[in-house]
Residue, then its C-alpha position, 0 to 999 in steps of 0.5 A: m636741144n636736149i634741155e628743151l626736149n627734157l623741159i617739154r617731157q617734164a611739162s608733159r608729165q606735169s600737165f595734162v593740157t601739154f600732154a594732150e596736145r602732143a598726144m593728139h598729134v600721135m593719134i590723129p594724122g594731120y591733127v590741128h589743135f583747137p583751143y577748146i581741147s585745152l579747155v577740156a583737158a584743163h577740166i580733166e587735169k584739175p581733180i587729178l593734180s589736186s588728188q581730190p574727188g572729181r565728178i565732171a560731165i563734158n559735152v562737145p559735138p560729134r567729130h570733135g575729138k572727145t574719144f581721143v581726149l579720154v584716151t589721152a586722159a587714161a594714158w596720162f593718168l596711168g603714166r603718172h599713177p601706174d599703181r592705179e586702176v582705170l575703167l572706161m565704159v561705153h555703149s557697145q563692146s565693139l566701141a570698147a575694143d576700138i577705144a582700147g586699141k587707140l590707147n594701146l597705140l598711144l602707150n606704145s608710142k615714142l612720145f609716151k615711153e619718153t614721157f613716162p619711161a618707168f611705165e611697164l605692162q605686166q607680162g602675160r596681162e597685156g591684153m588689148s581691152d584688159f591689161r595690168t601694169e608691173q606696178g599693180g595698176g590696170f585698165k579695162a574697157a567694157s560696155f554697159d551690157q557687160g559685167v565688171t565684177g571684181r574690178g574697181a577704178h580710181l578713174l572712171l571714164l564714160d564715153d558714149t554711154l547710149s547710142a543715138h539709135d536707142a536715145y528715144r527708148e525710155g527703157a534703154r535710157e533707164a537701163v544706162r542710168q540703173v547700171y551707173d547708179t547700182m554698179l559703176s558709181t560703186r566701183i570707185n576704189d577710193p572715195n577720197t580721190g576717185i574721179i568720174i568723167s563723162m564725155a558725150h554729146r547730148l542725145h536726149e533731155e533725160d540722157l546720162t548727162a542730165h542724170l549726172v548733172k542732177q547728182g551734182f556733177e560739174h558741167l562743161k557744155l560746149p555747143f558747136v556754135a556759141a549761143t552767147d559770148e563765152l569766157y572760161e578760165i581754169g588751170g591757167v587755160s583761158f578760152a573765149r569766143a563770141i556769139g556765133q563762133i564755132l569750135q573748129p573754125g577753118r575745119l568746119t562751117l555752120e552751113s555744111t554741118k547743118m546741111d544734112l541734119t534735121p533741126h532736132v539733131f543739130a540742136t540736140q547733138y551739136q548745140q547740146a540743147p536736147t529740148a528742141v521745142g519747135a523743131g517737131i512736126l507741130k507748131r504753136q500757130h496750129f493751136p490759136m488760143i481763145p479767151l472764151i468758149p462759145a455757148g453750146g457744143f458738147t463735151v468730150i474727154s480723151w484719155d491716154i492712161a499710163a501703165s506705171q506711176r514711177n518717176g520718169s514714166s509716162y503721164s496719164v493725160g485727159l484732154v477735155f474739149q467742148v466740141f462744135p462742128e467748126a472747132a474743138y475748144l480745149k478747156q481742161i488738161i489733166r496730166e499727172r502720174f496717178e495711182y489707179t485709185k486716184l485716176r478713177e476718182r478724178a475720172l468719176s469727178i469729171h464725169s459727175a461735173l461735165k457728163p462728157i463722152h469719154l474716149i479711152e484706149n481699150t488696153s492696160l489700165g484703160v480696160a479698168l477705167l472703161s469698166d468703172l465708168r460704165k458702172v455709173h452709166a457714163n458715155v464711154i467709147d473704147i478706142k482700138v488704136g491698131s498697129w499704126s505708129k504714133e507718127q502715122r496716127l498724127n499724120a492722119v489727123m494733120d488736116q484738122i490740126e493745120n486748119a486750127f480745129v483745136r483751140p485752147l482756152e487761154k491760161i488754163p493750167l498745164l497749157e504750156e506743158f501741153l504745147d511744149e510736148l506737142t511742138s517737141f514731138p517726136y523728139g521730146t521726152h513725153d508724147d502722152c498729150v500727143d496720143a490723147l490729142t490724136q485719139f480725139l481727132s481720129w474719133n472726131r474725123d470718123y464720128q463727127p456729129v452731123r449738124k445743119h443738115p437738110p431735112v431727110v425725107l422718109g417715105a410719104g414725104k414725112l420728115s424725121r430728125t432726131p435731136y441731140r442737144n443743139g443739133f440734129y442727127p438724121r436717122t439715115e446717118r450713122r450716129p457716133p457710138g455711145r451717143 
């Protein structure tokens, strides 16, 4: 029995896969081991055993043990290398304290002490979230809004770097990316052996995982339910499942998991597919495409102008419509990050070619464009949005959308980007086309031209009608501003 126990302890010291399975039983009462945990552990183990630098981003669904795996990784690394540093970063200080508490529980467990009997905390430096070892190593858990001045790491662990509440705030996502790029990525003590491991479920198509993958991180993505047949083999661990199988069969079911989730949340957080095109309010069938635009009508361009041109910021969008009483045909899409001078040149060029009505929100750079277009006597209408949210503005014009009032011209440039953005709203990365569309439809609802109107009798039986292109505006009707 002692020989067998010693072999298990030796295997736990040499293999994180073995240690992780045993440690999970210590931390989680009634723990049931699922094979994907061994796969995740094998990915973490590989760079640690090889003494090579490692950069790994791992995605698993919520409630699938990712935090416990990172805790066991910190413990195993310190047990093997008590002279090295571990830094764990999360999105809030309360979560950092909770994770540090789990680590302290494991470090003081019988399992850990028997596996790593030489490990010893430094007296007087055994704080919950910040402690040192007698061999000169240490551990610190902190949040992204805290400083870690003076602390480096041989192993940097990233867990839940962004809350779901902040996932759709571009400023919050950018802050996390900036902290990682300017502070955390520079904290690796030894570039030749330093390891960075991110464990998270996806929250947004531009979250930290996406940022790390673009930088070359190895990426392990495990959706709740397999979208294809899967086979992974690494470090002696083999993991396979067929399409449709879930990660924790017997514990969870697909039906119960999806029951209380919106399609977007399930696709993003559970399936690790953050671009859930089609899960939004708008559907592609709302926008029937047409091969040709009929003759007549008048031209309107609805502008949504971004205040910044940096990468990752919003786009400046212009949607050009040929408008009729029964439909508005989308015939051109402008979607670009413009410097203002280039935006002005494009707007003036469109004005010269089409002589459209320009709809522009009277804020930020829109004020400047309104002024520049008026200098060339353009037909310009300044729009005041008010306090309504984007969703409220969309809801107010859904009747027009559901009645297929907007009909794009087939194969115009940027049509796919336009439709993808609309069908992702409010879950997608950008909503500039949505803003330009709702601005146009709101204006159309309130100021739609009156056509095919019966003659208006004005005293003494005389008729009076004022022509406007292909239709007539009765004098008794309010004319759209600027026409």
